[in-house]
Every structure is written in C-alpha cells, then in structure tokens.
C-alpha positions as CSV (number, residue, x, y, z in Angstrom):
1,X,-89.7,58.7,150.2
2,X,-92.9,60.8,150.2
3,X,-93.7,62.7,153.5
4,X,-97.2,61.1,153.6
5,X,-95.7,57.6,153.6
6,X,-96.7,55.7,156.9
7,X,-93.3,54.0,157.1
8,X,-90.5,56.1,158.6
9,X,-87.1,54.3,158.6
10,X,-85.3,54.4,162.0
11,X,-81.8,56.0,162.1
12,X,-79.0,53.4,162.1
13,X,-78.3,53.7,165.8
14,X,-81.8,52.4,166.6
15,X,-81.6,49.6,164.0
16,X,-78.3,48.2,165.3
17,X,-79.1,49.0,169.0
18,X,-76.8,47.5,171.6
19,X,-76.8,47.8,175.3
20,X,-74.8,46.6,178.3
21,X,-76.3,44.3,180.9
22,X,-74.7,42.8,184.1
23,X,-73.9,39.1,184.5
24,X,-75.4,37.7,187.7
25,X,-74.4,34.0,187.9
26,X,-71.4,31.8,187.4
27,X,-72.9,29.5,184.7
28,X,-70.7,31.0,181.9
29,X,-67.4,30.7,183.7
30,X,-64.6,31.1,182.8
31,X,-65.6,33.4,179.9
32,X,-68.0,35.4,182.1
33,X,-68.1,36.0,185.8
34,X,-70.6,37.6,188.2
35,X,-70.4,41.4,188.0
36,X,-69.0,41.3,184.4
37,X,-71.1,43.2,181.9
38,X,-72.0,42.0,178.4
39,X,-72.8,44.1,175.3
40,X,-76.0,42.7,173.6
41,X,-76.6,43.5,170.0
42,X,-80.4,43.3,169.1
43,X,-80.0,43.2,165.3
44,X,-77.3,40.5,164.6
45,X,-78.5,37.1,163.4
46,X,-77.6,34.4,165.8
47,X,-76.1,30.9,165.2
48,X,-75.0,27.9,167.0
49,X,-72.0,28.7,169.2
50,X,-73.1,32.3,169.9
51,X,-73.5,33.6,173.4
52,X,-77.0,35.1,173.5
53,X,-79.5,36.7,175.9
54,X,-82.7,34.8,176.2
55,X,-85.9,36.1,177.8
56,X,-86.8,33.5,180.5
57,X,-89.5,33.3,183.2
58,X,-87.0,34.4,185.8
59,X,-85.6,37.3,183.8
60,X,-82.7,37.4,181.3
61,X,-80.4,34.4,180.8
62,X,-76.9,34.7,179.2
63,X,-76.0,31.3,177.7
64,X,-74.4,29.8,174.6
65,X,-76.5,28.2,171.8
66,X,-75.5,24.6,171.5
67,X,-78.2,23.3,169.1
68,X,-80.9,24.6,166.8
69,X,-83.7,22.4,165.3
70,X,-87.2,22.6,164.0
71,X,-89.9,20.9,166.1
72,X,-93.4,20.8,164.7
73,X,-92.8,23.7,162.4
74,X,-91.3,25.9,165.2
75,X,-87.6,26.8,165.5
76,X,-86.3,25.6,168.8
77,X,-83.0,26.6,170.3
78,X,-81.0,24.7,173.0
79,X,-78.7,26.8,175.2
80,X,-76.2,25.9,177.9
81,X,-73.9,27.6,180.4
82,X,-70.3,26.9,179.7
83,X,-69.7,25.9,183.4
84,X,-72.7,23.5,183.7
85,X,-73.1,19.9,182.5
86,X,-76.7,20.0,181.4
87,X,-78.4,21.9,178.7
88,X,-81.3,24.2,179.3
89,X,-84.8,23.2,178.1
90,X,-85.4,24.0,174.4
91,X,-86.8,27.5,173.9
92,X,-88.4,29.2,170.9
93,X,-86.0,31.1,168.6
94,X,-88.2,34.2,169.2
95,X,-87.2,34.3,172.8
96,X,-83.7,35.2,171.9
97,X,-83.3,38.9,172.6
98,X,-79.8,39.5,171.2
99,X,-76.3,38.3,170.6
100,X,-73.5,39.0,173.1
101,X,-70.7,40.6,171.1
102,X,-68.4,42.0,173.9
103,X,-67.8,41.7,177.6
104,X,-66.1,43.8,180.2
105,X,-64.8,43.2,183.7
106,X,-63.7,45.8,186.3
107,X,-60.1,45.3,187.2
108,X,-57.9,47.7,189.2
109,X,-60.4,50.5,188.9
110,X,-60.9,50.3,185.1
111,X,-62.8,48.2,182.6
112,X,-61.0,45.5,180.7
113,X,-63.0,44.7,177.5
114,X,-62.9,41.7,175.1
115,X,-64.7,40.2,172.2
116,X,-67.2,37.4,173.0
117,X,-68.8,36.4,169.7
118,X,-67.8,32.8,168.9
119,X,-65.4,32.8,171.9
120,X,-65.4,29.3,173.3
121,X,-65.2,29.1,177.1
C-alpha cells in the first residue's frame, strides 16, 4: 500500500470489535436474566436462530432472530424474546447492531460465562 492512498485498513481489533452490554429485561429467560451481560460482536454475519442486538426506538433490544424475509426489495428480520409468546414487529436488517456470542452472570462474587451463539432458550 502506498502512503498516499486514502484508504487505511483498521487493525484487526477494530474490525472484529466486541463489547459487553447489560441485559435489562426478562424477555430472554431462561437464557438471559436481568443484570446479565452479553458480548456483542459487530462484525459477525447473523442468521436465523442467532441472538442479536437491535437498535430500537427505546434503545437496544436483545432478542433472537426467528425469521428473515425480503419485503419490497428490503431485507426484513423478525425477532422474539425466548420468554414471550409474540414476535416483535419486523425490522430492517440494517438495524441489527451485532451478534451476541457470549453471556456472563455474577454468581458468588465472580462472573460465570457461557457461549450464546445458537444456544436455544
């Protein structure tokens, strides 16, 4: 790469960035509980069955993808909390922020951590 090139590739930690966020509600029980934390990977492709973080009007939503379809040329995703009966309204695929890969829960003064990707609640 020439020093005058306008494109500068990001180092790999930025390309595969992940971060922890807290779980607020109980809609993903028994897999996730309030005060658990989930590790969100921004670079993984998502698929049906994944637990994802969706940007919603009220903030961030952690739910599972239950259906993906194309509506009028747009990719729409349907999510649902494991502990609720009804699905969420379809949302655009672009509103998915990342895939939840791990979770952790504070027990007896230490964090217990487990894999989430494709785990069925």
